[in-house]
N, C-alpha and C positions, 0 to 999 in steps of 0.2 A: 503493499501500500505505500505509496507516494506521499512525503512530508507534506504537511500545509506549506502553501505560498506566504512569507511572511508580509509581503505586499497586500495579501488578503486580509490576513489577520490584522494589519496596522490599519488598513484602510476606514474601517468604520468607527474607529477612535478618533483618528486624527485629520479626518478629511475636512473638517471645519477649522481647523487652526489657523489665524489669519496669518499670511506671508507678508512680513515689514518692508519685504524690498519691491523695486519698483519693479513691474511685469516685464518691462524692456532688458532688466538686466540679470533676469533669472536664465542662468546656463544649465542650472541644475533644479529639478523639484525639491519642492522643500520635503515631501513624504521620503524621498529616497536620502536626501543629506539625513535624515530624522534615523530612518534604517542602518545606514551604514553607521553612525556615531554611536548607537545603542548597540549593535552587533560589536562594533570595535571596543566597546565600554566593557560587554561582558567577556571578550577576549584580551583583556589586560592591557589595554590601552588607558592611558591616563590623562591626556591632553590631546590640545588640536594637532599637534604635530604628529603623534603617536596614531590619533585616529587617520589623518592623511596615508601614513606610512602604510598602516594594515589595509586600507581600503583599495591602495595599489597594489599589494601584496594577493590579495583576493578579489583583484577585479574581475576574473574570471567565473569564482564563486559568485558574486553581486549581481552578473548577467545572467546568471540562471533565474533572474526572476526580479531583477529589476530593468529598466530601458535608460540605457546611461551614454546617450550620446556625445557626451563633450567627457566623459570618463570618470575618475573620481575629482570631486571638489578639493581646492588647495587648502590648506591650514588655515588659511586668511579668510576664507570663504566659509567653513563652520565657525572660526572666532567671529566673524561677523554676524555671521546669522544668528549664531546663539546670544550674543550681545545685544541682540535688538528684539528677538522674539519674547512676548508678553507672557513674562510667569505666571500669571495667572491663567491666562488661556492654554499653557502647555500644563497647566498643574490640573485643570480641569479636564481634559484629554487624557492624563495619566490616569485619575483618578476613576473616569468613567470605565478604563481597562480593569483598573485593581479592583474597583467595585464587583464587576461581573467574575473575576478570579475568586474574590472574596465570599461570594456566594455559593460559588459552587464548593470553595474550600470546607466554609462553615457548616455545610451539610454534615461532613464527616465530626462535626466537634459535638458533645453532648452538653460540655459547660458552658456558661455563658462568655463570651469574650472578653478577652482583660486589653485594654486599651491605655499605652502609659503615654504619658506628653510629657518632653524634655526637650532643651535644647543644647546647639553645639556650635563652638564659633570654629570658623573656615579660618585657621590660623594666616596661613599664606594670602589670604585675599585682602591684606591692606596694602594701601599704596601712599606714603609719605609723602610724595609730592604732591599728590591731590588732596591730601588731608583728609583719607578716606578710612576708615575703622576697619578692621577685618569683618567680613560680614557673619551673622549670627542667624542659626534657623532653628525653628522649634518646629520639632517635627511628633509625629504620632504613630504610633509604631504598634498594631496589634500583633499578642506574644504567643496565642495558642496559633494562630493562623502564619505567624512570623512573615508579615506583610506591611510594609510601610503605606502609609493611608495616607498622608499629604504634610506640606511644611508650609510656613510664613517667613519671610524673610525680614530682620530687625537689625539696626546698627549697633547696638551693645546688649549684653545681657541682660542689661536692668531694665528693657524694654520687654521682657517676655512677659511681663503682666498685663501689657495692653495687646501682644501678641495672639498668648492662649483663647482670649474670645474669639478673635479673627478667625483662628486655627478652628476653632468649635464650629465655627457657622458652616465650614465647609466640611464639616464630617457628617457621616451616617454612622449615628449612634446608638440604634434603638436598641435596648435590652443589654448594653455592654455596660461594662466596670470601667470608670476612668480614673487612674492613677496619678498623681502632680505631687513633685516634690513642695517644700515650704513656701516656695516663691508663689506658688500658683494656689495658694490657699487664700483666697479671695471672695469674699460673698457672692459678687457678681458672677466668678467663674464657676461658683458650686450651681447659684440659678442657671448658667446657661447650661451646663450639664444635666440638670433635672429636667429642663423644657426639652431637649433633646431626646428624652425618653430615656436617659441612662443614669446610672447611678456614681456618685464618687465616693473613692477613700483619698483625703487629703492629710498629707504631713504637715503637723502643726509643731511652729518653732516659734524664736522670739520677735519675728517679725508681725506675729500676732499675739503681743503679751499677754492679754486681757484673756483670751482664749487658751492659750497654753498654761497660763498659771489656773485655770478654771479646770480645765482636763488634768494636769497634775493635783490637783485637791482632788479631784473626785477618783482616783486611783489611789492616793494616800488614803481616802475613807474607805476604799473597798478593802484594801490590806488591813488596815487596822480593825475590820469585821472578818476579817480571814478567809476574804473573797468569798462569802456566804452568800453574796447578790443571786438570786435567781436566774437572772438573765445573763451572769459572767460566763465565760467560756473560754478554757486555756487547752494551750496545744505547745507542746517542746518539740525541738529538735535538735540533735547533735550529730556533728561533723566532722572527723577526721581527715587532715590531708595535709602533707609535706609538713608533718611534725608539730600541726597547729589543732587544737581544739576549740571548734564552734561552737556554742550552745544559744539557741533562740526562743526566749518564751514569749508565747504570743499570747495576749487578753485582749477579749472584745466585752462589753455590755451595752446594755440599752443605754443610751443618752440620760443623765438626771433631769427630770423633769426642771430642775430649779438650777440647772448650769447656766449660770451667768452667758446673756448673750446669745442663747441658743435659737432666740425666735428670730436671730437676725440670718440664720446659716438655713435657706430653702433646702427641705426634704432631711434633715439632720434626723438621723435615728440611732445612729451608735458612736461609741467612743473606743479608741483602741491603744493599744501599749505595745513595744516591742521591747524584750531585753535581752540586748547583745552580751556576750561574755567570749573573750577570746583569750585562752591559754597557750604562749607560745614558751616554751623552757619556764625559767624563772617570771616573766612577765605575764601578768594578767590585766587585761584591758575590760572596762564597761561600756557599755551605752546603754542609754535609755532613750525612745523616740516615741511619740505621743501621734495620735491621728485622730481624724472626724471621718464619720462615713454616713451615705444616706441609705447603707445595705444594712439589712439585718443582722443581729448580733452570731453570726455563724462564722466558729473559730479558723475552719480550715479555709473556707473562703478567703478569709481576711488575712491567712498566712500567706496564700498562694497569692494574692494581689500584691501584696507586701514585698516578699521577695520577689514576684515577678516581675514589680517594676522595673528592675536591674536590668532586664533583657534589654531595654532600650540601649541600655549604654554598651552589654556585650554583643549584643547581636547585630546592632545598628552602630552606633557611633565607634566603637572599638573599632568595627570590620570595615570600616569606613577607612580610617586610618592606616588598619595594618594591611589591609590586601588593597585598599584603593587607594591610597595615598593619600589624603584628601589633603592632610593637614602641611603637606609638602606644597599641594599646587600652587603656582604663583598667577593663575587666570583671575584677574581683578578688574576687566571693563564692562560697564555697563551692567548689563544684566546677565553676564556670562557666569561668573561663579554660581548665581542660585538656580539657572538653568541646569549647568552640567552638574551641581548637585542635586538635582532634580534627576537626572539621567544615570548617576550612579545609583540614589535610593532604588529607583526602578529597575537596575540591572541586580543589585544588591539582593532584591524580592525575589527575580526571578532566578537567581543561582541558588538562594536559600528553598525554594520550592523545588528545585529540579531532581527529580531520583533517576536519570539515567544515565549519570556520571558516578561512580562511588568516590569522592574524593573532597580534599576540605573546598573551604571559595577559593583559596588561591589554586590550589590544584584545578578546578574547574577552569579558572579563567585560562590558565597556561593551557590547557586539553583542547577548550574551544578555540583559541588562537593556533593550536597545531593542526587540529582535525577538523575539519569543514561540516563533515556529517554532525560531529558530535555538538558544534555550534547550533545547528538548524535545529536539531532536537531540543536541546536548551529554550532557545528563543520560541519554536511553534508550541511548545508542552504548555507554554504558560499562557492560558488561555480558558474563557470563562465557561466554553463548550460542555 
């Protein structure tokens, strides 16, 4: 059975993307450029020059499914076009494709999907001469499905508070559990999540001093009563690795009716606490973290969500730096960093889903660069059909 045609796969999702170029200056079709760029990114290309080199090395491969009367675009053409494409328009196309695929993947999962939201700075995207700060991307990651869901760009990490509501507007979160670190613990963000038909679990720290103190005092009271509160649930995990012993104790209970400020948080149902103890040699470190949630007091669900939140660091951010060299990228012109960042995240999602090639992410990228049939399988298997 012949493999699906990548052009036929791409067209329904990207055909309405606005081409920013003048029509008379278009020597290469927009869709062809996007397909070549994505294939090259899957196959270990990390910038416009790499993408051009890959395209030229695989010209006959691309001619199997693309009409290329003018050959492969130059790296300048890739750079200029991605610098000018509207990131919101490109994200809409990517999200439409990912939504279809997520719908297919979610049928395999019984548990509620867990969506982590967190930011990452593209450290190499700064431009001192132009007084341009490094780009900061706030992303959403579906933990069980292992899929990137969307992103919003901001100039600095401190702007995550304004970026997260914008990102939430872009996402279909019906039935999901959303986790965000303490910077996202804001009343407006909690409300936006509930309005979307989702639940939240938000870390609480000193940026919400009254709430932090209230949750702390509530757990002190629970401890003073030997944790006999009927709604309280506890769960403990112990992990040994590399000479280190880590113990995590999870506690969750119904939010007290008299919790100060509780009425300000739409949908608030529970408060949570995690005690982390790490023993390595003679060194012992302890950490306490507090949370609020709109979820009922189910401790294993709470533990999965809190622990799973770091999947966005391990599976997305870490992989982007280690496997895709994102922090080393010096692409910085106009929309180029944001659009290439989106391309990387799409490529990462495709590689995370692939089952045709048994290798690490780095190994899959290398094999996809060497073996055209492997690349075709990886690319065309990522479909919502």
